[in-house]
C-alpha positions, -999 to 999 in steps of 0.1 A, spaced: -168 249 -88 -160 241 -124 -186 215 -130 -218 226 -147 -248 218 -129 -283 214 -144 -308 211 -116 -332 193 -136 -313 166 -148 -309 136 -127 -293 102 -131 -311 69 -130 -325 62 -92 -313 96 -81 -334 119 -55 -319 152 -52 -329 186 -32 -311 217 -46 -314 251 -33 -305 283 -55 -284 304 -32 -281 331 -58 -321 335 -60 -322 336 -20 -295 365 -16 -292 375 20 -316 347 31 -291 320 18 -272 314 51 -305 312 70 -320 287 47 -288 264 49 -288 267 85 -324 255 85 -318 226 60 -289 214 84 -313 214 113 -338 196 96 -315 167 90 -304 172 53 -267 167 41 -241 188 44 -244 211 13 -224 205 -18 -218 240 -37 -220 238 -74 -228 264 -101 -249 262 -131 -245 273 -166 -261 308 -158 -235 314 -130 -260 307 -101 -246 291 -72 -268 261 -58 -263 241 -26 -273 204 -31 -288 193 4 -297 160 -3 -286 136 -31 -295 99 -27 -293 70 -52 -318 43 -50 -326 13 -74 -339 28 -103 -371 4 -100 -376 19 -64 -412 32 -53 -405 69 -56 -431 77 -31 -414 54 -6 -382 74 -9 -395 110 -12 -422 104 17 -394 97 41 -383 136 37 -419 150 32 -420 168 66 -386 184 61 -392 194 26 -427 211 35 -407 230 63 -378 241 39 -404 251 13 -423 271 36 -392 290 49 -384 299 11 -418 313 3 -428 332 -15 -403 325 -40 -399 289 -30 -407 276 -66 -378 297 -81 -354 284 -52 -361 247 -44 -356 221 -70 -367 185 -60 -356 160 -86 -360 125 -89 -355 98 -116 -373 67 -112 -386 40 -134 -423 49 -124 -421 83 -140 -410 71 -174 -436 71 -201 -438 50 -232 -437 72 -264 -460 49 -281 
């Protein structure tokens, strides 16, 4: 786990779901089992600069020009269930990130 991970930084066309296992504490294993049962990928474990351990449970690459809602909507039900399971601290634990052209804004 020597690679430094930034849960907010993505590559062009990337769609990723990451779970902070450090923040989950004792619930981490339960949430990982749930993510597996919901059809997410086998987790890739990685640490960030603060030393927190993250599980990347979904990482897909699509055309940068793809419609992001088409990509994200495929996982809507599973993401909702995962989010609910992580409540009340879901916003601290799950980072859903994507990088598509539709979300780039002109600086002008």
